[in-house]
N, C-alpha and C positions, 0 to 999 in steps of 0.2 A: 348300558348303551343299547340303541335301539338298531336290529341289523334287518334290513329289508332282504327278507329271505329270497327274493330274486335276484339280488347281487353278488352273494354268496358263492364262492369261486370253490368249487370241491376239485381237488387235487388226489392222485394218487399216484401211487411211488415205490418202486423196488428201491433199497437201502443205496444201491451200487448210482442208482440215478438221482437220488437227494441230494438239492445243491446244500453246501457248507450252511446257508441263512436259512434253507428248509430245516436241515438237523436240527440247527440252535433252537430255531422255535420250536417244533418238537417237543427238546429236551426241557424247554425250559418253561412250557406249557406242564409239560408233567410233572415236573419240578414243585411250580405253583400251586399246582392241586393237588396232587397226591403226598407231597414232601411239608408244605407248609399250610397251606388251606386244612390237609386231614393232620395235620401236627404228627405225622407219621415217618420218623424216620426209617428209611429203608434203602436198598439198593436196586434204586430202579433201572441201572446198566448192569442186566444181567445176561449178555454174552446174546441174546436172541435176535437185538435190532436188525442185523447184518441179515437175516434170514425171512426178515417181516416183507409183508405190502404194510405201505403206510400211507394213510386215508385221512385224508384233513380238510374243513374247511375253512376258508378265509374269508375275511373279510376285504370290500373293494382299496382299503388301506393298509392290509395284506397281513392283518394282526389274524391269530391263528385262532378260531372259535370255537373247534372242538375237533377231536382227535380220536382216531383205531388203531391199534397194530394187530395187524392179521397174522398168523401164523400155521406154516406147513403144520401137515400129521408129523407126529414123533418127533416134536420140538418139546413144547411145552408138555403136551398130551397125543395119546394113541391120534387124535382125530385134529382136524384143524381146528383152530381157536381163534374166538376176536378177545383181546383184552388191552389195557392200555384206556380204556374208553373215557372221554373226560370231553365236559362242555367248559371253554373256560368261561370266567366269571363274565366277559363282555358280552356271549352269546348265549345267557340262561334266558330261560324265563320265554323262550320262541320258539320251540319244539324242535330245535339242533338235536336235541339228544336222539328224538326218533329216528330221524331223518339221517342223521349220524348212522345209526344202527341198520335202517335199511339200505343204505348205503353200503355197509359192510357187508352185512347178510349176502347180497348180491356180487360182493365182490369175493367173496371167499366161496360162492359157489360157482361163479365165474372160473376162478383158480383151481379150485378144490371141486370139481363136478360129484355128485351124485353121494355125497360123503356127509355124515353126523358130524354136526358140530357143539364142542363142548367150549363153556366157558365158566369162568368162576366168578360170580358175581357175589358185589355187597348183598348181604342179605336182605336190605330195608329197600334193593330193588329187584326183588320178586318178581312180584304181580310186574311190573313194568317189562321185564323181559319174559314172563310169561305171556303178555299181548302180544309178545313178537314171535310167537312160537316156541317157545322154550318150555322144557317141563325139570321139574327140579327132580335132581338126580343121584342127592347126598344128602347126608344131616347135615346141620351147620357145623361148622370148625373156624377158628380164628386163623386168620391170616393176616400177620404183619400188627397183631391185635385187634382186628377188625372184622368182625361176623359175617362169612362168606358162603356160598353154597355153590356146588357145582350144578351144571344147567347141559342138557341137550336139547338139540334142535335139530330133528331128523329133517334130512336129505329130501325134496322135493319128490313126491310118489313112495316115501319109505314108510309110511303109516305107522310112525313108532316105533319100529324097528332099530336096533342098534347096531 
Protein backbone atom coordinates (compact mmCIF):
# COMPACT_ATOMS: atom_id res chain seq x y z
CA UNK A 1 0.00 0.00 0.00
CA UNK A 2 1.46 3.35 -1.01
CA UNK A 3 0.73 5.97 1.58
CA UNK A 4 0.92 9.68 0.88
CA UNK A 5 2.77 10.91 3.96
CA UNK A 6 0.89 14.21 3.64
CA UNK A 7 -2.44 12.44 4.27
CA UNK A 8 -1.27 10.51 7.34
CA UNK A 9 -2.96 11.71 10.54
CA UNK A 10 -0.79 11.66 13.65
CA UNK A 11 -2.60 10.93 16.89
CA UNK A 12 -1.38 11.34 20.47
CA UNK A 13 -3.45 10.18 23.41
CA UNK A 14 -3.18 9.20 27.02
CA UNK A 15 -4.73 5.83 27.79
CA UNK A 16 -7.85 7.24 29.44
CA UNK A 17 -8.64 9.23 26.29
CA UNK A 18 -8.24 6.38 23.81
CA UNK A 19 -11.43 5.21 22.14
CA UNK A 20 -12.15 1.49 22.30
CA UNK A 21 -11.56 1.34 18.55
CA UNK A 22 -8.19 3.11 18.84
CA UNK A 23 -7.11 0.74 21.62
CA UNK A 24 -8.23 -2.26 19.57
CA UNK A 25 -6.27 -1.07 16.51
CA UNK A 26 -3.16 -0.44 18.63
CA UNK A 27 -3.25 -3.85 20.31
CA UNK A 28 -4.02 -5.60 17.02
CA UNK A 29 -1.04 -3.92 15.32
CA UNK A 30 1.28 -4.78 18.21
CA UNK A 31 0.14 -8.39 18.11
CA UNK A 32 0.50 -8.59 14.31
CA UNK A 33 4.06 -7.25 14.34
CA UNK A 34 5.59 -8.47 17.59
CA UNK A 35 3.81 -11.79 18.10
CA UNK A 36 2.87 -13.01 14.60
CA UNK A 37 5.48 -11.49 12.23
CA UNK A 38 8.38 -11.87 14.64
CA UNK A 39 7.11 -15.29 15.73
CA UNK A 40 7.63 -14.29 19.33
CA UNK A 41 4.95 -15.29 21.82
CA UNK A 42 5.28 -12.89 24.72
CA UNK A 43 3.07 -10.99 27.16
CA UNK A 44 2.46 -7.69 25.33
CA UNK A 45 -0.10 -6.52 27.89
CA UNK A 46 2.38 -5.70 30.63
CA UNK A 47 0.35 -3.40 32.85
CA UNK A 48 2.01 -0.22 31.57
CA UNK A 49 -0.38 0.90 28.82
CA UNK A 50 -2.55 2.80 31.28
CA UNK A 51 0.44 4.96 32.28
CA UNK A 52 1.57 5.60 28.72
CA UNK A 53 1.17 8.24 26.08
CA UNK A 54 0.22 6.49 22.84
CA UNK A 55 1.39 7.87 19.49
CA UNK A 56 0.29 6.53 16.14
CA UNK A 57 -0.03 7.31 12.46
CA UNK A 58 -3.34 6.64 10.77
CA UNK A 59 -4.09 6.36 7.06
CA UNK A 60 -7.08 8.23 5.57
CA UNK A 61 -9.02 4.92 5.77
CA UNK A 62 -8.21 4.83 9.54
CA UNK A 63 -5.77 1.94 9.21
CA UNK A 64 -3.00 2.14 11.82
CA UNK A 65 0.35 2.52 10.04
CA UNK A 66 2.89 3.16 12.82
CA UNK A 67 2.84 3.22 16.61
CA UNK A 68 4.99 3.94 19.68
CA UNK A 69 4.34 3.90 23.41
CA UNK A 70 5.88 6.62 25.57
CA UNK A 71 6.37 5.74 29.23
CA UNK A 72 7.05 8.10 32.12
CA UNK A 73 10.12 7.81 34.34
CA UNK A 74 10.13 5.01 36.91
CA UNK A 75 7.85 2.68 34.95
CA UNK A 76 9.93 0.47 32.65
CA UNK A 77 13.17 2.38 33.38
CA UNK A 78 14.28 5.17 35.71
CA UNK A 79 14.21 7.44 32.63
CA UNK A 80 11.25 8.08 30.34
CA UNK A 81 11.24 5.55 27.53
CA UNK A 82 9.88 4.88 24.07
CA UNK A 83 8.85 1.34 23.26
CA UNK A 84 6.55 -0.93 21.31
CA UNK A 85 7.81 0.95 18.23
CA UNK A 86 6.37 -0.51 15.03
CA UNK A 87 5.53 0.20 11.45
CA UNK A 88 2.64 -1.94 10.22
CA UNK A 89 3.07 -3.84 6.95
CA UNK A 90 0.93 -1.29 5.06
CA UNK A 91 3.16 1.59 6.20
CA UNK A 92 6.61 0.15 5.54
CA UNK A 93 9.15 1.47 3.06
CA UNK A 94 7.91 5.06 3.20
CA UNK A 95 9.95 6.58 5.99
CA UNK A 96 7.16 6.39 8.57
CA UNK A 97 9.41 4.65 11.11
CA UNK A 98 11.78 7.59 11.16
CA UNK A 99 8.91 10.11 11.26
CA UNK A 100 7.35 8.12 14.09
CA UNK A 101 10.56 8.25 16.13
CA UNK A 102 11.05 11.97 15.50
CA UNK A 103 7.51 12.61 16.73
CA UNK A 104 8.00 10.22 19.66
CA UNK A 105 11.14 12.11 20.70
CA UNK A 106 9.28 15.43 20.45
CA UNK A 107 6.30 14.17 22.47
CA UNK A 108 8.55 12.57 25.10
CA UNK A 109 10.56 15.79 25.49
CA UNK A 110 7.32 17.76 25.81
CA UNK A 111 5.86 15.41 28.43
CA UNK A 112 9.11 14.86 30.37
CA UNK A 113 11.29 17.90 29.66
CA UNK A 114 15.00 17.89 30.36
CA UNK A 115 15.27 14.13 30.88
CA UNK A 116 17.42 11.52 29.17
CA UNK A 117 15.39 8.92 27.24
CA UNK A 118 16.17 5.19 27.46
CA UNK A 119 15.06 2.54 24.97
CA UNK A 120 15.46 -1.20 24.65
CA UNK A 121 16.22 -1.50 20.94
CA UNK A 122 16.44 -4.57 18.79
CA UNK A 123 20.16 -4.87 18.06
CA UNK A 124 19.76 -4.83 14.27
CA UNK A 125 18.29 -1.30 14.57
CA UNK A 126 21.27 0.11 16.50
CA UNK A 127 22.48 2.33 13.63
CA UNK A 128 18.94 3.59 12.97
CA UNK A 129 18.63 4.75 16.58
CA UNK A 130 22.17 6.15 16.61
CA UNK A 131 21.07 8.29 13.66
CA UNK A 132 18.40 9.73 15.97
CA UNK A 133 20.91 10.67 18.66
CA UNK A 134 20.88 7.54 20.82
CA UNK A 135 24.08 6.04 22.20
CA UNK A 136 24.50 2.37 23.03
CA UNK A 137 24.45 1.89 26.80
CA UNK A 138 24.66 -1.88 27.25
CA UNK A 139 26.05 -5.07 25.85
CA UNK A 140 23.61 -7.08 23.73
CA UNK A 141 21.09 -9.14 25.72
CA UNK A 142 18.20 -11.39 24.79
CA UNK A 143 14.69 -10.11 25.32
CA UNK A 144 12.02 -12.56 24.18
CA UNK A 145 14.81 -14.45 22.33
CA UNK A 146 15.66 -11.36 20.23
CA UNK A 147 19.02 -9.56 20.68
CA UNK A 148 18.48 -6.10 22.19
CA UNK A 149 20.57 -3.18 23.44
CA UNK A 150 19.75 -0.45 25.90
CA UNK A 151 20.32 2.95 24.34
CA UNK A 152 20.23 6.46 25.79
CA UNK A 153 19.50 9.82 24.24
CA UNK A 154 20.57 12.77 26.34
CA UNK A 155 18.14 15.62 26.82
CA UNK A 156 18.87 18.58 24.52
CA UNK A 157 21.67 20.68 26.02
CA UNK A 158 22.77 17.78 28.24
CA UNK A 159 25.92 17.02 26.17
CA UNK A 160 25.80 13.28 26.78
CA UNK A 161 25.71 13.23 30.57
CA UNK A 162 23.12 10.92 32.06
